[in-house]
C-alpha positions as CSV (number, residue, x, y, z in Angstrom):
1,M,-55.8,-10.7,-31.0
2,S,-54.1,-9.5,-27.8
3,T,-50.4,-9.8,-27.1
4,A,-49.2,-10.3,-23.5
5,L,-45.9,-8.9,-22.4
6,R,-43.7,-11.7,-21.0
7,R,-40.9,-11.2,-18.6
8,P,-37.6,-12.7,-19.9
9,A,-36.6,-16.0,-18.2
10,P,-34.0,-15.6,-15.5
11,P,-30.5,-16.6,-16.5
12,E,-29.3,-20.1,-15.7
13,V,-27.1,-20.0,-12.6
14,N,-25.3,-23.0,-11.0
15,F,-26.3,-23.0,-7.3
16,W,-24.9,-26.4,-6.5
17,P,-21.6,-25.1,-5.0
18,T,-23.5,-22.6,-2.8
19,Q,-25.9,-25.3,-1.5
20,V,-23.1,-27.7,-0.8
21,F,-21.0,-25.3,1.2
22,L,-24.2,-24.1,3.1
23,V,-24.4,-27.7,4.3
24,V,-20.7,-28.1,4.9
25,G,-20.6,-25.0,7.1
26,L,-22.9,-26.7,9.6
27,L,-20.4,-29.4,10.3
28,P,-17.8,-27.2,12.1
29,L,-20.6,-25.6,14.1
30,A,-22.0,-29.0,15.1
31,M,-18.5,-30.1,16.2
32,L,-17.9,-27.0,18.2
33,F,-21.3,-27.4,20.0
34,Q,-20.5,-31.1,20.7
35,F,-17.1,-30.3,22.2
36,W,-18.6,-27.5,24.2
37,F,-21.1,-29.7,25.9
38,R,-19.4,-33.2,25.9
39,S,-15.7,-32.5,26.5
40,G,-16.0,-31.9,30.2
41,T,-13.8,-28.8,29.9
42,G,-16.1,-26.5,28.0
43,L,-15.1,-24.4,25.0
44,H,-12.6,-21.6,24.8
45,P,-14.3,-18.2,25.3
46,V,-13.0,-17.0,21.9
47,L,-14.5,-20.0,20.2
48,V,-17.8,-19.5,22.1
49,G,-18.1,-16.1,20.4
50,F,-17.0,-17.6,17.1
51,T,-19.7,-20.3,17.3
52,L,-22.5,-18.0,18.2
53,F,-21.5,-15.6,15.4
54,G,-21.3,-18.6,13.1
55,V,-25.0,-19.5,13.9
56,L,-26.0,-15.9,13.0
57,S,-23.9,-15.9,9.9
58,F,-25.6,-19.1,8.8
59,A,-29.0,-17.6,9.1
60,L,-27.9,-14.6,7.1
61,A,-26.2,-16.7,4.5
62,L,-29.3,-18.9,4.1
63,N,-31.6,-15.9,3.8
64,Y,-29.3,-14.3,1.3
65,H,-29.1,-17.4,-0.8
66,L,-32.9,-17.8,-0.9
67,F,-33.3,-14.2,-1.9
68,Y,-30.6,-14.5,-4.5
69,R,-32.1,-17.6,-5.9
70,Q,-35.5,-16.0,-6.3
71,N,-34.5,-12.6,-7.6
72,R,-31.2,-13.2,-9.4
73,P,-30.0,-9.7,-8.8
74,R,-27.6,-8.4,-11.4
75,S,-24.5,-6.9,-10.0
76,A,-20.7,-6.7,-10.6
77,L,-18.3,-7.6,-7.8
78,V,-15.0,-5.6,-7.9
79,P,-12.0,-7.6,-6.8
80,P,-10.2,-6.3,-3.7
81,A,-7.5,-3.8,-4.2
82,V,-3.8,-4.4,-3.4
83,W,-3.9,-2.6,-0.1
84,K,-6.9,-4.6,1.0
85,G,-5.1,-7.8,0.5
86,L,-2.1,-6.4,2.4
87,V,-4.3,-5.5,5.3
88,V,-5.9,-8.9,5.5
89,A,-2.6,-10.6,5.2
90,G,-1.2,-8.2,7.9
91,V,-3.9,-9.5,10.3
92,L,-3.8,-13.2,9.6
93,V,-0.1,-13.9,9.2
94,P,1.1,-12.3,12.4
95,L,-1.8,-13.9,14.2
96,G,-0.7,-17.4,13.0
97,A,2.9,-16.7,13.8
98,Y,2.1,-15.5,17.3
99,N,-0.1,-18.6,18.0
100,M,2.7,-20.9,16.8
101,L,5.1,-19.3,19.3
102,A,2.5,-19.3,22.1
103,T,1.7,-23.0,21.6
104,S,5.1,-24.1,22.9
105,L,4.5,-22.0,26.0
106,G,1.1,-23.4,26.6
107,V,-0.9,-20.2,25.9
108,G,-1.9,-20.9,22.3
109,L,-5.5,-21.0,21.2
110,T,-7.1,-24.4,21.9
111,L,-10.5,-25.9,21.9
112,S,-10.5,-26.2,25.7
113,P,-10.2,-23.1,27.8
114,G,-6.5,-22.3,28.3
115,P,-4.8,-20.6,31.2
116,R,-6.6,-17.7,32.7
117,I,-5.3,-14.4,31.3
118,E,-6.7,-11.2,32.7
119,A,-7.0,-8.1,30.6
120,D,-4.1,-6.3,32.4
121,Q,-1.9,-9.4,31.9
122,L,-2.3,-9.6,28.1
123,P,0.5,-7.1,27.2
124,V,2.9,-8.9,29.5
125,V,1.9,-12.3,28.1
126,V,2.4,-11.1,24.5
127,A,5.7,-9.5,25.4
128,K,7.0,-12.7,27.0
129,V,5.9,-14.9,24.1
130,V,7.7,-12.7,21.6
131,G,10.7,-12.2,23.9
132,T,11.1,-15.9,24.6
133,A,11.1,-16.6,20.9
134,L,13.8,-13.9,20.3
135,T,15.9,-14.7,23.3
136,P,15.4,-18.3,24.3
137,G,16.4,-19.1,27.9
138,Q,16.8,-15.4,28.9
139,L,13.3,-14.8,30.3
140,T,11.5,-16.5,33.2
141,P,8.8,-18.9,32.1
142,L,5.2,-17.8,32.2
143,K,3.3,-18.8,35.4
144,L,-0.4,-18.8,34.7
145,E,-3.3,-20.6,36.3
146,R,-4.0,-23.8,34.4
147,R,-7.5,-25.0,33.5
148,K,-8.9,-28.5,33.6
149,P,-7.0,-30.6,31.0
150,L,-8.8,-32.7,28.4
151,E,-8.8,-36.4,29.2
152,V,-7.4,-38.1,26.1
153,R,-6.5,-41.6,27.4
154,G,-8.6,-44.5,26.3
155,D,-11.3,-44.9,23.7
156,R,-12.8,-41.4,23.9
157,W,-15.8,-40.2,21.9
158,F,-13.8,-37.6,20.0
159,K,-11.5,-40.3,18.6
160,R,-14.2,-42.5,17.1
161,P,-15.5,-42.3,13.5
162,P,-15.8,-40.0,11.7
163,Y,-13.2,-38.0,13.7
164,L,-10.2,-39.9,12.2
165,N,-8.9,-40.9,15.6
166,G,-9.1,-37.3,16.7
167,A,-7.3,-35.7,13.7
168,L,-10.5,-34.3,12.2
169,W,-10.6,-31.7,15.0
170,G,-7.7,-30.1,13.3
171,A,-10.0,-29.1,10.5
172,L,-11.6,-26.6,12.9
173,G,-8.2,-24.9,13.1
174,Y,-8.5,-24.1,9.3
175,A,-12.1,-23.1,9.6
176,V,-11.5,-20.2,12.0
177,P,-8.8,-18.3,10.0
178,F,-10.6,-18.8,6.7
179,A,-13.8,-17.6,8.3
180,L,-11.9,-14.4,9.4
181,L,-10.5,-14.2,5.8
182,G,-14.0,-14.4,4.3
183,A,-15.4,-11.8,6.7
184,L,-12.7,-9.3,6.0
185,L,-13.0,-9.8,2.2
186,G,-16.8,-9.5,2.4
187,L,-16.5,-6.4,4.6
188,T,-14.2,-4.7,2.1
189,R,-16.0,-6.0,-1.0
190,R,-17.1,-3.4,-3.4
191,E,-20.3,-4.2,-5.4
192,I,-21.8,-2.4,-8.3
193,P,-25.5,-3.2,-8.3
194,D,-28.0,-2.8,-11.1
195,P,-30.3,0.1,-10.1
196,R,-33.3,-1.8,-11.3
197,D,-33.0,-4.5,-8.6
198,E,-30.5,-3.3,-6.0
199,H,-30.7,-5.8,-3.2
200,L,-28.2,-4.6,-0.6
201,G,-26.7,-1.3,-1.6
202,Q,-23.5,0.4,-0.5
203,G,-24.2,1.4,3.1
204,P,-22.6,0.1,6.4
205,G,-25.5,-2.4,6.9
206,A,-24.8,-4.0,3.5
207,A,-21.1,-4.3,4.3
208,L,-21.9,-6.1,7.6
209,V,-24.3,-8.5,5.8
210,R,-21.6,-9.3,3.3
211,A,-19.1,-9.8,6.1
212,A,-21.4,-12.3,7.9
213,V,-22.1,-14.2,4.7
214,G,-18.3,-14.2,3.9
215,H,-17.6,-15.5,7.4
216,Y,-19.9,-18.4,7.0
217,F,-18.7,-19.5,3.6
218,G,-15.1,-18.9,4.6
219,M,-15.6,-21.2,7.5
220,A,-17.1,-23.8,5.3
221,V,-14.3,-23.6,2.8
222,G,-11.6,-23.7,5.5
223,F,-13.2,-26.7,7.2
224,A,-13.5,-28.5,3.9
225,L,-9.8,-27.7,3.0
226,G,-8.6,-28.9,6.4
227,A,-10.7,-32.0,6.4
228,V,-9.4,-33.1,2.9
229,L,-5.8,-32.3,3.8
230,I,-5.9,-34.1,7.2
231,A,-7.7,-37.1,5.6
232,V,-5.0,-37.4,3.0
233,V,-2.1,-37.3,5.4
234,R,-3.7,-39.7,7.9
235,T,-4.4,-42.1,5.1
236,L,-0.8,-42.0,4.1
237,F,0.4,-42.1,7.7
238,P,-2.3,-43.9,9.8
239,A,0.0,-44.2,12.8
240,P,1.9,-40.9,13.5
241,G,3.5,-42.3,16.6
242,V,5.6,-44.8,14.7
243,A,6.5,-42.4,11.8
244,P,9.9,-40.8,11.6
245,D,10.5,-37.6,13.6
246,E,10.4,-35.4,10.4
247,V,7.1,-36.9,9.3
248,R,5.6,-36.6,12.8
249,H,6.5,-32.9,13.1
250,F,5.0,-32.4,9.6
251,L,1.8,-34.1,10.7
252,F,1.6,-32.1,13.9
253,A,2.2,-28.8,11.9
254,L,-0.7,-29.7,9.6
255,G,-3.0,-30.4,12.6
256,A,-3.2,-34.2,12.1
257,G,-2.5,-35.2,15.7
258,T,-4.8,-37.3,17.9
259,N,-5.3,-34.8,20.7
260,P,-8.1,-32.4,19.7
261,N,-6.5,-29.4,21.4
262,T,-3.1,-30.1,19.9
263,A,-4.5,-30.7,16.4
264,F,-6.6,-27.5,16.6
265,T,-3.9,-25.2,17.8
266,Y,-1.3,-26.3,15.3
267,A,-3.9,-26.3,12.4
268,F,-4.9,-22.8,13.5
269,S,-1.4,-21.4,13.1
270,T,-1.0,-23.1,9.7
271,G,-4.4,-22.0,8.6
272,C,-3.7,-18.4,9.4
273,V,-0.5,-18.5,7.3
274,L,-2.3,-20.2,4.4
275,A,-5.2,-17.7,4.6
276,G,-2.9,-14.7,4.8
277,A,-0.9,-16.0,1.8
278,F,-4.1,-16.6,-0.1
279,A,-5.2,-12.9,0.5
280,L,-1.8,-11.7,-0.5
281,V,-1.1,-13.8,-3.5
282,A,-4.5,-14.5,-4.9
283,R,-6.0,-11.1,-4.1
284,Q,-7.9,-10.9,-7.4
285,V,-10.0,-13.9,-6.3
286,D,-12.6,-13.1,-3.7
287,L,-12.8,-16.3,-1.6
288,T,-16.6,-16.3,-1.1
289,A,-17.8,-14.2,-4.0
290,G,-18.4,-17.2,-6.2
291,L,-20.4,-18.9,-3.5
292,S,-22.5,-16.1,-2.2
293,D,-23.1,-14.3,-5.5
294,P,-23.0,-16.9,-8.3
295,K,-23.3,-15.5,-11.8
296,A,-24.5,-16.9,-15.1
297,P,-21.7,-17.4,-17.7
298,E,-23.2,-14.7,-20.0
299,L,-23.3,-12.2,-17.2
300,T,-19.7,-12.7,-16.3
301,R,-18.3,-12.7,-19.9
302,P,-15.8,-9.9,-20.3
303,V,-16.9,-7.0,-22.5
304,E,-14.5,-5.0,-24.7
305,I,-15.3,-1.3,-25.0
306,L,-13.5,0.7,-27.7
307,V,-13.1,4.3,-26.7
308,P,-12.4,6.5,-29.8
309,E,-9.4,8.7,-29.5
310,V,-10.0,12.4,-29.2
311,P,-8.0,14.3,-31.8
312,D,-5.6,16.9,-30.6
313,L,-6.9,20.4,-31.0
314,E,-4.7,23.3,-31.9
315,P,-4.4,25.8,-29.1
316,I,-6.5,28.9,-29.6
317,A,-4.6,32.1,-29.3
318,F,-6.7,35.0,-27.9
319,D,-5.6,38.6,-28.7
320,M,-6.8,40.2,-25.5
321,G,-5.8,43.7,-26.6
322,A,-8.0,43.5,-29.7
323,V,-10.9,42.1,-27.7
324,R,-10.5,44.9,-25.2
325,A,-10.4,47.6,-27.9
326,E,-13.5,46.2,-29.7
327,S,-15.4,46.1,-26.4
328,Q,-14.6,49.7,-25.6
329,T,-15.7,50.8,-29.1
330,M,-19.0,49.0,-28.7
331,L,-19.5,50.6,-25.3
332,R,-18.9,54.1,-26.6
333,Q,-21.4,53.5,-29.4
334,F,-24.0,52.3,-27.0
335,Q,-23.4,55.3,-24.7
336,G,-23.8,57.7,-27.6
337,Q,-27.1,56.1,-28.7
338,L,-28.4,56.1,-25.2
339,K,-27.5,59.7,-24.7
340,G,-29.3,60.7,-27.9
341,L,-32.4,58.8,-26.9
342,L,-32.5,60.5,-23.5
343,E,-32.0,64.0,-24.9
344,D,-34.7,63.5,-27.6
345,P,-37.1,66.5,-27.2
346,Q,-40.2,64.4,-27.9
347,W,-42.8,64.5,-25.1
348,E,-43.0,61.2,-23.3
349,Y,-45.7,60.7,-20.6
350,E,-44.0,57.6,-19.2
351,R,-41.1,59.8,-18.1
352,Y,-43.0,61.6,-15.4
353,D,-41.5,61.0,-12.0
354,L,-44.3,61.3,-9.4
355,P,-43.5,61.4,-5.7
356,A,-44.3,58.2,-3.8
357,V,-47.9,57.8,-2.7
358,G,-48.2,58.4,1.0
359,T,-45.7,61.2,1.3
360,L,-46.4,63.7,4.1
361,G,-48.9,66.3,2.7
362,Q,-49.8,64.3,-0.4
363,R,-53.3,62.9,-1.0
364,P,-53.2,59.1,-1.8
365,E,-53.6,58.3,-5.4
366,P,-57.1,56.6,-6.1
367,E,-57.3,53.2,-7.9
368,A,-58.4,53.1,-11.5
369,T,-62.2,52.5,-11.8
370,Q,-63.3,52.9,-15.4
371,V,-61.9,53.9,-18.8
372,L,-63.5,56.5,-21.1
373,S,-61.9,56.6,-24.5
374,A,-62.2,59.0,-27.4
375,R,-62.0,56.1,-29.8
376,L,-64.8,54.1,-28.3
377,P,-68.6,54.9,-28.5
378,V,-70.3,56.0,-25.3
379,G,-72.8,53.4,-24.0
380,D,-76.4,54.2,-23.0
381,D,-77.2,54.9,-19.4
382,D,-78.7,52.1,-17.4
383,G,-81.7,54.4,-16.4
384,P,-82.8,57.8,-15.3
385,T,-80.8,59.5,-12.4
386,S,-81.3,62.6,-10.4
387,L,-79.6,64.6,-13.2
388,G,-82.1,63.3,-15.8
389,S,-81.1,62.0,-19.2
390,L,-77.6,63.4,-20.1
391,S,-76.7,60.9,-22.8
392,N,-76.9,63.6,-25.5
393,V,-75.1,66.3,-23.6
394,Y,-71.4,66.5,-24.3
395,V,-68.7,68.4,-22.4
396,P,-65.2,69.1,-23.7
397,I,-62.4,67.8,-21.4
398,V,-58.9,69.2,-21.9
399,A,-55.7,68.0,-20.2
400,E,-53.3,70.9,-20.3
401,L,-49.7,69.8,-20.4
402,G,-48.7,73.3,-19.4
403,K,-48.8,77.0,-20.2
404,L,-45.9,79.2,-21.3
405,E,-45.9,83.0,-21.6
406,I,-43.2,84.5,-23.8
407,P,-42.6,88.0,-25.2
408,A,-44.2,88.8,-28.5
409,F,-40.8,89.6,-29.9
410,D,-39.7,85.9,-29.2
411,W,-42.9,84.7,-30.7
412,L,-42.3,86.6,-34.0
413,G,-38.9,85.0,-34.2
414,L,-40.2,81.4,-33.9
415,A,-39.8,79.0,-36.9
416,E,-40.5,75.4,-37.6
417,G,-38.5,73.0,-35.4
418,A,-38.3,75.3,-32.4
419,V,-38.8,73.6,-29.0
420,L,-41.0,75.2,-26.4
421,E,-40.2,73.9,-22.9
422,L,-43.3,73.9,-20.7
423,P,-43.2,74.2,-16.9
424,K,-43.3,71.0,-15.0
425,N,-45.7,70.5,-12.0
426,P,-43.7,69.4,-8.9
427,D,-46.1,66.5,-8.3
428,G,-46.0,65.4,-12.0
429,T,-49.7,66.0,-12.7
430,V,-51.4,68.1,-15.3
431,Q,-54.4,70.4,-15.0
432,L,-57.8,69.1,-16.2
433,T,-60.5,71.5,-17.5
434,V,-64.1,70.9,-18.5
435,A,-65.7,73.6,-20.8
436,G,-62.7,75.8,-20.1
437,K,-63.0,75.7,-16.3
438,P,-60.4,73.9,-14.2
439,V,-61.9,70.9,-12.4
440,G,-58.9,69.0,-11.0
441,R,-55.6,67.3,-11.6
442,A,-54.7,64.2,-13.6
443,K,-51.7,61.9,-14.0
444,P,-50.4,61.4,-17.6
445,L,-50.0,57.7,-18.6
446,T,-50.4,55.3,-21.5
447,V,-53.3,52.8,-21.9
448,N,-53.0,50.2,-24.6
449,G,-50.5,52.4,-26.5
450,Y,-52.7,55.5,-26.4
451,K,-52.1,58.7,-24.4
452,A,-54.4,59.0,-21.4
453,V,-54.8,60.7,-18.1
454,K,-55.9,59.3,-14.7
455,L,-58.0,61.5,-12.4
456,V,-56.2,62.0,-9.1
457,G,-58.3,64.8,-7.7
458,L,-61.5,66.7,-8.4
459,R,-62.3,70.1,-6.9
460,Q,-66.0,69.4,-6.5
461,P,-68.5,66.6,-7.1
462,V,-69.3,65.9,-10.8
463,E,-73.0,66.5,-10.5
464,T,-72.5,70.0,-9.0
465,L,-69.9,70.8,-11.7
466,L,-72.3,69.9,-14.6
467,K,-75.2,71.9,-13.1
468,T,-73.1,75.0,-13.0
469,Q,-72.2,74.7,-16.7
């Protein structure tokens, strides 16, 4: 009976909110394209770039959703830090405040292209907008080239259903700042992925993908928020023109006017303030994290980890003087033992110091070719040679460590334990004799723990030497 390994079923995740806002995000893009090609004035260049980037962010968000739905990557999203919320609010709130001041001077952001402002004029325009707000009536009014106005008289296409008599265009004013909020939060989002199924990683490319996905879902959330808010106030006040002045100003500030440009520019200022306040107050809630990265309830359940306390250890006191004295005592003992070992009178072949091979005037030392041992039997010859059969002829080989001549008087005075120091050959070799006749030099060494000598020079060929014996 065979048992097949089964992969555990993926956790149940609710993808309905993600799918709903994927569809909702298409509505502001469709409205921007429609105004671009049907208004007769075109679309503001800033909104043209916003629309094209929205199309790209939709493609990335859809691809991300399909991948996420199929693989269910396990990861933890870290809420943005305090300083990140301050940075996002520091971008959105001043932007909304500036646009609110610039609207009264006719240079606020609108759906239709506004006055032409060259790059070198931008600092002057900003300075005059701020200066006029701080010192009303003290500065000369702005004089900029006007663009073609939007025709709003009569029954125009942008007032018909479902545009709530033109008020629904104000929802685009909420979509833009909330898209910027989602992009900034996605760009600064920190994700801790599971190494088994890491899907994006932590590099700059991953941050840009999260920013694009956050841009699209932020745009969808902002548009939905603005549409609901405008639908509620227009239901309560269907005719803003006959409402009291306080109510009418409130409706205009929320972006519920009938002129698409007016509705958008006021809603954009209000949306920037709301989005900045959201980033500042609710910084622990990432606006688009729940939509782009939905989690199963069991994966998001908080886990308590108990870390045992480490007991305090008593400080260890080191007596450095005692340690130093003990170290010096051990060093003196070691030096004494080493000195006694080196001064031991025993003869050690390994202590020969031969000059380096290749020194000027020295014959190179030959390589070891064969080993003849006094403790091993001599093997039979392979066959007859020019010398005949010599297997039964033995010659005594003596390696003389050295010769010493002393007076007879000193010899008579020797006793057991006396040390006779032999002369040392300058090249570290000993004399080799065969049958009492010197035949060459040899190098003392040790082979497998036995004393041995290595032939380093013969005075004549071996065959000639044996024939003269």
